[in-house]
C-alpha positions as CSV (number, residue, x, y, z in Angstrom):
1,M,-11.4,5.2,-1.2
2,Q,-9.5,2.0,-1.3
3,A,-9.2,0.0,2.0
4,E,-5.4,0.5,2.2
5,D,-5.7,4.2,1.7
6,L,-8.4,4.4,4.4
7,K,-6.1,2.4,6.8
8,D,-3.3,4.9,6.1
9,L,-5.6,7.8,6.8
10,V,-6.7,6.2,10.1
11,V,-3.1,5.6,11.1
12,A,-2.1,9.2,10.3
13,S,-5.1,10.5,12.2
14,L,-4.1,8.5,15.3
15,E,-0.4,9.4,15.0
16,E,-1.3,13.1,14.7
17,L,-2.8,13.0,18.2
18,K,-0.1,10.7,19.6
19,G,-2.0,7.4,19.9
20,V,0.0,4.9,21.9
21,E,1.1,1.4,20.7
22,L,-0.7,1.7,17.3
23,N,-1.2,-1.7,15.6
24,A,-2.8,-2.1,12.2
25,L,-3.9,-5.7,11.5
26,D,-4.6,-7.0,8.0
27,V,-7.5,-9.3,8.6
28,R,-8.6,-9.8,5.0
29,E,-7.7,-13.5,5.1
30,S,-9.4,-14.1,8.4
31,T,-12.8,-12.4,8.1
32,S,-15.2,-10.9,5.6
33,I,-16.4,-8.3,8.1
34,T,-13.5,-5.8,7.4
35,D,-10.1,-5.6,5.7
36,Y,-8.2,-3.9,8.5
37,M,-8.5,-3.7,12.2
38,V,-6.6,-0.9,13.9
39,V,-6.0,-1.0,17.7
40,V,-4.5,1.9,19.6
41,S,-4.4,3.1,23.2
42,G,-5.1,6.5,24.6
43,T,-3.7,7.9,27.8
44,S,-7.0,9.0,29.3
45,N,-10.7,8.9,28.6
46,R,-10.5,12.3,27.0
47,H,-7.5,11.2,24.9
48,V,-9.4,8.1,23.8
49,K,-12.4,10.2,22.7
50,S,-10.2,12.7,20.9
51,L,-8.4,10.0,19.0
52,A,-11.7,8.5,17.8
53,D,-13.1,11.9,17.0
54,N,-10.1,12.7,14.9
55,V,-10.4,9.5,12.9
56,A,-14.1,10.1,12.2
57,L,-13.5,13.7,11.3
58,N,-10.6,13.0,8.9
59,A,-12.4,10.1,7.3
60,K,-15.5,12.4,6.8
61,K,-13.3,15.0,5.2
62,A,-12.0,12.3,2.8
63,G,-15.6,11.3,1.9
64,V,-15.9,8.3,4.2
65,Q,-18.8,8.5,6.6
66,A,-18.4,6.3,9.8
67,L,-21.0,3.5,9.8
68,G,-21.1,3.7,13.6
69,I,-19.2,5.0,16.6
70,E,-19.7,3.1,19.9
71,G,-18.4,3.9,23.4
72,D,-17.6,7.5,23.0
73,D,-19.9,8.4,25.9
74,V,-17.6,6.7,28.4
75,G,-14.2,6.8,26.6
76,E,-12.7,3.6,27.8
77,W,-13.1,1.8,24.5
78,V,-14.4,3.6,21.4
79,L,-15.0,1.6,18.3
80,V,-15.2,3.5,15.0
81,D,-16.6,1.4,12.1
82,L,-15.5,2.7,8.7
83,G,-16.5,-0.4,6.9
84,D,-13.2,-1.5,5.4
85,V,-11.4,-0.4,8.5
86,V,-12.6,-0.9,12.1
87,V,-10.8,1.2,14.7
88,H,-10.5,0.2,18.4
89,V,-9.3,3.1,20.6
90,M,-8.9,1.9,24.2
91,L,-7.5,2.7,27.6
92,P,-4.4,0.5,28.3
93,K,-6.2,-1.5,31.0
94,I,-9.1,-2.3,28.7
95,R,-6.8,-3.2,25.9
96,D,-4.7,-5.5,28.1
97,F,-7.9,-7.2,29.3
98,Y,-9.4,-7.9,25.9
99,N,-6.1,-8.4,24.1
100,L,-7.6,-8.2,20.6
101,E,-4.2,-8.6,18.8
102,K,-3.6,-12.0,20.5
103,L,-7.2,-13.0,19.8
104,W,-6.8,-12.3,16.1
105,S,-3.3,-13.9,15.9
106,E,-4.7,-17.1,17.5
107,F,-7.6,-17.0,15.0
108,E,-5.2,-16.6,12.1
109,N,-3.1,-19.5,13.4
110,L,-6.2,-21.7,13.7
111,R,-7.3,-20.8,10.2
112,A,-3.8,-21.6,8.8
113,K,-3.8,-25.0,10.4
114,E,-7.1,-25.8,8.8
115,S,-5.9,-25.0,5.3
């Protein structure tokens, strides 16, 4: 499955269960680790876990096995690593604290200045 198709599958899986403030970042120019980083909030620990589970389940149905799932025991921040797409499902307070979108935008701005 192509990276963009996988990203679309992830986004649809998160929208299906009403993920909050979904943001899909194209990080291909910034890192070789992954092509897309998807950040979304859940409304409770249970919702965070359900969102992550739905992503992993739908990816598996499409033939993409998760390389790793971390944090699903607590449900404050669950990371689903699908290789070309890394998904961060977080409670709003955790998302606000780490502010991954700002971190990646600052990294991108730094990289652009160096070019």
